[in-house]
Legacy VTK file of the C-alpha trace (Angstrom):
# vtk DataFile Version 3.0
C-alpha trace
ASCII
DATASET POLYDATA
POINTS 417 float
-5.655 -38.549 -54.319
-2.284 -36.959 -55.430
-3.809 -33.566 -54.872
-5.031 -34.549 -51.274
-1.506 -35.980 -50.521
0.345 -32.939 -51.830
-1.967 -30.642 -49.797
-1.294 -32.681 -46.742
2.409 -32.413 -47.360
2.281 -28.498 -47.913
0.285 -27.871 -44.802
2.737 -30.255 -42.649
5.627 -28.421 -44.299
4.195 -24.890 -43.484
3.684 -26.061 -39.790
7.261 -27.191 -39.680
8.457 -23.977 -40.900
6.367 -21.899 -38.808
7.068 -24.073 -35.637
10.968 -23.841 -36.123
11.664 -21.016 -38.192
11.503 -17.877 -35.759
14.132 -16.312 -33.303
13.209 -15.102 -30.053
13.543 -11.361 -29.294
12.474 -8.636 -27.009
11.198 -8.452 -23.675
9.384 -11.798 -22.625
5.723 -11.878 -22.299
3.685 -13.278 -19.574
1.201 -15.839 -19.978
-0.915 -17.556 -17.195
-2.047 -21.106 -17.804
-4.711 -22.047 -15.258
-4.814 -25.268 -13.478
-7.181 -27.700 -15.433
-6.759 -25.642 -18.611
-7.110 -27.579 -22.018
-4.385 -27.106 -24.620
-7.038 -25.149 -26.551
-7.519 -22.592 -23.681
-3.594 -22.470 -23.505
-3.446 -21.535 -27.031
-6.029 -18.808 -26.634
-3.763 -17.348 -23.832
-0.630 -17.435 -26.045
-2.451 -15.968 -28.879
-3.688 -13.065 -26.467
-0.179 -12.366 -25.534
0.653 -12.459 -29.190
3.212 -15.163 -28.750
1.601 -17.199 -31.735
0.171 -16.006 -34.868
-2.072 -18.631 -36.066
-4.084 -20.573 -33.163
-5.804 -23.145 -35.312
-2.593 -24.228 -36.771
-0.641 -24.171 -33.324
-3.663 -26.463 -32.026
-3.014 -28.803 -35.057
0.714 -28.820 -34.459
0.044 -29.741 -30.834
-2.190 -32.470 -31.627
0.100 -33.908 -34.567
3.339 -33.867 -32.157
1.364 -35.006 -29.069
2.443 -31.705 -27.298
-1.056 -31.033 -26.220
-1.490 -33.729 -23.736
0.893 -32.970 -20.946
0.790 -29.169 -20.390
1.521 -27.786 -16.909
-0.160 -24.923 -15.159
1.491 -21.739 -13.902
2.746 -18.458 -15.046
5.372 -18.569 -17.916
7.603 -15.944 -19.358
8.161 -16.382 -22.922
9.800 -14.246 -25.569
8.220 -13.172 -28.798
9.301 -15.102 -31.818
10.010 -18.375 -29.657
9.465 -21.260 -32.003
6.486 -23.394 -31.439
8.182 -26.587 -30.400
10.109 -24.666 -27.778
6.689 -23.140 -26.478
5.217 -26.396 -26.272
8.469 -27.896 -24.758
8.239 -25.116 -22.175
4.384 -25.889 -21.353
5.358 -29.644 -21.318
8.292 -29.428 -18.951
7.487 -26.426 -16.793
10.392 -24.375 -18.239
9.640 -20.605 -18.213
7.495 -21.008 -15.051
7.578 -18.065 -12.888
6.269 -16.792 -9.366
4.416 -13.572 -9.646
4.337 -11.072 -6.825
2.958 -7.620 -6.453
4.371 -5.173 -3.894
1.745 -2.386 -3.033
2.589 1.118 -2.676
3.237 2.096 0.916
4.417 -1.255 2.200
7.221 -1.652 4.619
10.159 -3.969 4.552
8.487 -5.909 7.341
5.446 -6.368 5.175
7.532 -7.187 2.151
9.699 -9.902 3.676
7.344 -12.730 4.414
5.429 -11.900 1.204
8.433 -12.416 -0.729
9.480 -15.412 1.172
6.286 -17.140 0.510
6.416 -16.167 -3.186
9.781 -17.576 -3.834
9.613 -20.353 -1.130
12.657 -19.394 0.586
13.362 -18.919 4.361
12.500 -15.628 5.906
15.855 -15.001 7.065
17.272 -15.070 3.648
14.913 -12.352 2.637
16.004 -10.354 5.860
19.722 -10.675 4.887
19.085 -9.678 1.255
17.340 -6.449 2.660
20.632 -5.455 3.887
22.796 -6.116 0.889
25.789 -3.737 1.576
26.428 -3.697 -2.089
23.093 -2.225 -2.967
23.141 0.182 0.137
26.599 1.578 -0.997
25.499 1.713 -4.713
22.297 3.963 -3.685
24.289 5.735 -1.034
21.782 4.863 1.549
22.829 5.722 5.175
20.496 3.400 6.846
20.765 -0.393 7.588
18.024 -1.746 5.258
16.869 -1.121 1.562
13.443 0.620 3.278
11.942 2.663 0.558
13.921 1.602 -2.180
12.111 -1.648 -2.923
9.818 -0.393 -5.829
6.296 -1.137 -5.527
5.398 -3.026 -8.624
4.320 -6.462 -9.908
7.305 -8.646 -10.532
7.605 -12.112 -12.240
10.500 -14.108 -10.881
11.552 -17.528 -12.653
11.398 -20.614 -10.469
14.451 -21.007 -8.467
15.029 -17.061 -7.994
17.003 -16.459 -4.759
15.859 -13.760 -2.440
19.094 -11.613 -3.103
18.363 -11.678 -6.824
14.893 -10.757 -6.557
15.836 -7.800 -4.171
18.311 -6.630 -6.547
15.553 -6.777 -9.418
13.288 -4.606 -7.322
15.849 -1.923 -6.384
17.085 -1.870 -10.024
13.376 -1.038 -10.851
13.442 1.682 -8.440
16.776 3.018 -10.369
14.883 2.748 -13.509
11.816 4.686 -12.305
13.899 7.558 -10.751
13.699 10.707 -12.620
17.135 12.256 -12.999
15.228 15.648 -12.710
14.439 14.807 -9.241
18.001 15.127 -7.996
18.109 18.799 -9.091
14.597 19.266 -7.375
16.212 17.859 -4.196
19.118 20.250 -4.451
16.661 23.174 -4.891
14.962 22.062 -1.694
18.230 21.582 -0.014
17.598 18.044 0.846
19.478 14.881 -0.689
17.838 11.812 -2.323
17.422 9.896 0.712
15.446 12.821 2.300
13.218 13.038 -0.618
12.585 9.413 -0.690
11.756 9.724 2.924
9.460 12.652 2.465
7.761 10.525 -0.365
7.413 7.678 1.799
5.448 9.720 4.434
3.122 11.370 1.779
2.341 7.807 0.320
1.247 6.809 3.857
-0.965 9.988 4.373
-2.513 10.640 1.075
-5.923 9.205 0.367
-6.729 11.490 -2.438
-4.229 11.521 -5.266
-4.297 15.236 -6.117
-3.522 15.981 -2.591
0.020 14.656 -2.514
1.696 17.596 -3.544
-0.027 19.910 -0.950
0.686 17.301 1.810
4.307 17.395 0.899
4.245 21.168 0.845
2.733 21.324 4.383
5.741 19.289 5.795
8.198 21.224 3.734
6.898 24.350 5.133
7.006 23.164 8.845
10.604 22.061 8.177
11.597 25.593 7.064
10.023 26.929 10.166
11.711 24.540 12.410
8.386 22.955 13.593
7.823 19.497 14.357
6.506 17.397 11.566
4.001 15.509 13.761
3.291 12.799 11.188
1.181 9.780 12.523
2.798 7.400 9.884
6.308 7.734 11.277
4.837 7.148 14.929
3.445 3.882 13.527
6.707 2.911 11.931
8.485 3.945 15.146
5.969 1.504 17.131
7.057 -1.380 14.805
3.472 -2.633 14.296
0.410 -1.260 12.458
-2.397 0.682 14.520
-5.436 1.707 13.344
-5.355 5.007 15.132
-2.423 6.612 16.743
-3.281 7.262 20.635
-1.763 9.824 22.995
0.199 7.250 24.549
1.873 5.897 21.326
3.345 9.822 20.981
5.821 9.010 23.669
7.312 6.084 21.749
11.377 6.299 22.132
12.605 6.343 18.383
14.312 8.492 16.074
11.440 8.093 13.753
8.944 9.800 16.431
8.569 13.273 14.681
6.608 14.280 17.641
9.708 14.418 19.642
12.291 14.836 17.015
12.564 17.657 14.692
13.305 17.172 10.903
12.917 14.419 8.684
13.174 10.874 10.327
16.505 9.070 9.412
15.121 7.262 6.461
11.849 6.147 4.726
9.173 4.522 6.408
7.834 2.706 3.437
7.952 2.225 -0.453
6.604 5.120 -2.250
5.317 5.088 -5.772
6.068 7.296 -8.553
3.248 9.786 -7.901
4.359 10.221 -4.420
8.064 10.606 -5.461
6.954 13.158 -7.978
4.934 15.136 -5.134
8.022 15.107 -2.827
9.883 16.471 -5.678
7.417 19.093 -6.709
5.467 20.174 -3.683
2.674 22.527 -4.310
3.218 26.409 -3.643
0.918 26.658 -0.767
1.347 28.344 2.708
-0.497 25.676 4.807
0.932 24.345 8.008
-1.748 22.110 9.310
-4.166 19.514 7.873
-6.653 17.101 9.470
-8.296 14.018 7.646
-11.986 13.817 6.986
-14.086 10.829 7.232
-14.168 10.374 3.405
-10.463 10.471 3.290
-9.819 13.897 1.955
-7.880 16.411 4.115
-8.658 20.040 5.489
-5.585 22.257 5.108
-5.206 25.373 7.413
-2.543 28.203 7.926
-2.931 28.711 11.590
-3.587 26.583 14.782
-6.764 28.304 15.621
-7.983 27.739 12.105
-7.003 24.171 12.365
-8.527 23.812 15.686
-11.911 24.893 14.233
-11.174 22.456 11.531
-10.808 19.593 13.800
-14.098 20.478 15.563
-15.885 20.573 12.200
-14.737 17.390 11.219
-15.409 15.673 14.616
-19.089 17.043 14.473
-19.275 15.427 10.816
-18.145 12.121 12.006
-20.433 12.191 15.006
-23.373 13.131 12.752
-22.479 10.270 10.298
-22.283 7.797 13.273
-25.775 9.038 14.650
-27.443 8.642 11.264
-26.140 5.161 11.029
-27.383 4.177 14.419
-30.778 5.952 13.733
-30.892 4.014 10.485
-30.194 0.537 12.318
-32.753 1.388 14.985
-35.672 1.799 12.520
-35.106 -1.799 11.171
-38.466 -3.791 11.919
-38.140 -6.624 14.639
-40.969 -9.122 15.016
-41.121 -10.794 18.156
-41.584 -14.572 18.501
-44.908 -15.955 19.193
-43.573 -17.296 22.810
-42.426 -13.780 23.935
-45.060 -11.632 22.273
-47.195 -11.321 25.714
-44.141 -10.308 27.948
-41.892 -8.255 25.357
-43.900 -4.918 25.736
-43.554 -5.210 29.659
-39.849 -5.975 29.350
-39.224 -3.141 26.844
-40.929 -0.584 28.984
-39.088 -1.466 32.026
-35.814 -1.660 30.481
-36.460 1.804 28.963
-37.802 3.345 32.346
-34.386 1.905 33.917
-32.170 3.476 31.176
-34.103 6.818 31.553
-33.566 7.142 35.134
-29.826 6.379 34.689
-29.575 8.941 32.080
-31.384 11.430 34.314
-29.129 10.711 37.309
-25.860 11.917 35.090
-25.318 15.526 35.491
-24.894 17.727 32.318
-21.441 18.615 33.386
-20.041 15.274 33.765
-21.437 14.265 30.437
-19.965 17.160 28.717
-16.476 16.583 30.484
-16.367 13.061 29.155
-17.321 13.887 25.656
-14.695 16.537 25.311
-11.115 15.719 24.414
-8.023 18.028 24.885
-6.086 18.745 21.842
-2.594 17.678 21.958
-1.524 21.226 20.725
-2.985 23.801 22.923
-1.804 27.189 22.201
1.645 26.919 20.393
2.366 26.021 16.904
5.542 24.132 18.006
4.965 22.114 21.229
8.130 20.746 22.629
8.892 17.210 23.507
8.306 17.783 27.271
4.816 19.456 26.545
3.777 16.450 24.130
4.712 13.825 26.786
2.808 15.666 29.601
-0.364 15.891 27.191
-0.024 12.271 26.538
0.163 11.105 30.124
-2.805 13.420 31.328
-4.978 12.380 28.557
-4.112 8.729 28.807
-5.080 8.782 32.585
-8.582 9.933 31.819
-9.225 7.484 28.834
-6.273 5.427 27.446
-8.059 4.677 24.368
-8.728 8.356 23.356
-7.673 9.120 19.642
-4.981 11.872 19.020
-6.036 15.502 18.320
-2.732 16.623 17.143
-1.768 19.096 14.349
-1.057 17.669 11.217
-2.526 14.168 10.602
-5.283 11.793 10.604
-7.117 13.288 13.694
-10.732 12.538 12.538
-10.023 9.307 10.943
LINES 1 418
417 0 1 2 3 4 5 6 7 8 9 10 11 12 13 14 15 16 17 18 19 20 21 22 23 24 25 26 27 28 29 30 31 32 33 34 35 36 37 38 39 40 41 42 43 44 45 46 47 48 49 50 51 52 53 54 55 56 57 58 59 60 61 62 63 64 65 66 67 68 69 70 71 72 73 74 75 76 77 78 79 80 81 82 83 84 85 86 87 88 89 90 91 92 93 94 95 96 97 98 99 100 101 102 103 104 105 106 107 108 109 110 111 112 113 114 115 116 117 118 119 120 121 122 123 124 125 126 127 128 129 130 131 132 133 134 135 136 137 138 139 140 141 142 143 144 145 146 147 148 149 150 151 152 153 154 155 156 157 158 159 160 161 162 163 164 165 166 167 168 169 170 171 172 173 174 175 176 177 178 179 180 181 182 183 184 185 186 187 188 189 190 191 192 193 194 195 196 197 198 199 200 201 202 203 204 205 206 207 208 209 210 211 212 213 214 215 216 217 218 219 220 221 222 223 224 225 226 227 228 229 230 231 232 233 234 235 236 237 238 239 240 241 242 243 244 245 246 247 248 249 250 251 252 253 254 255 256 257 258 259 260 261 262 263 264 265 266 267 268 269 270 271 272 273 274 275 276 277 278 279 280 281 282 283 284 285 286 287 288 289 290 291 292 293 294 295 296 297 298 299 300 301 302 303 304 305 306 307 308 309 310 311 312 313 314 315 316 317 318 319 320 321 322 323 324 325 326 327 328 329 330 331 332 333 334 335 336 337 338 339 340 341 342 343 344 345 346 347 348 349 350 351 352 353 354 355 356 357 358 359 360 361 362 363 364 365 366 367 368 369 370 371 372 373 374 375 376 377 378 379 380 381 382 383 384 385 386 387 388 389 390 391 392 393 394 395 396 397 398 399 400 401 402 403 404 405 406 407 408 409 410 411 412 413 414 415 416
């Protein structure tokens, strides 16, 4: 009896020492307690985050103290070394709860704003105001009215009650932490400043689908800048339109905006999205290649060329591949067996043959010349490598009259996508 009592006292003493003897230290760890999770499941999550060392003893401590009966679900930020009593107190009282948000690479301020407002549960207008924080704009020497491009794409955990201004500042500070000081020297060598480099990185971010192509895409744009050519980048036109479009059309190229690189030479005034580290590195370290043009293939990779003639041929090849792919898909779809119902079996054959004959007659009545003219689209760039704004507008107008939904067939961007 005495031994059992002594053992109980020693166990209880050990639990008390472990529960109260540590000191919080280091960066906080994130722990997610799902809705409906038991104290045992919460203990497993804490152990996985290495916030507790003896799960069985922690469960016993929770049972003895009664702290296992009222844990609140959510995402918590807790420091390593936090005493057990404080961990249970946080789980019971909801202290340490955070809101988690992920900003994808290539997101714009207009996309981030409502997402952040919902996450923080604050008015959208408060986020818009924070995006124009004059102190941060001055700190980073940003010449533009918003922090576009400097809200670093990452996953953030903001404690409950975080304001829009506090969240935006944390995201901008993250940009500063990720910025490589060597990139300032690289920018100087490219004869641009940091804002220009971030702008180039944002265009690369929106263009690239294959990671290893980022430095090559950056090189194409730098080559065009050095030659005084228009960048003709579709993502800048999409940004100028103020809303996302699946494909940039000829009529879109006439949008009046300093971000329209089909009309204005040089880089746009500022970034068009939030670039990640890979795109920033590509903008600072472009590939050593002579290309001036590229076109996107259906699978996402780009075909790079040096001359306009080569580029035009590449566009034709990509279009042919795309048409072949669509034809193959239609053929596969048409081979799917269809069983007619009993009520329509007798008339199905007559109806089908009659419809087919009508279609054949209509097809035969069309002249080959007309069919060919409808299936051929004139490219936006005809013979020159540097089409002027006036010529671009003219091409846009004439093509739109024929078929307003015709996709662009321009020099550098997603022609075949």
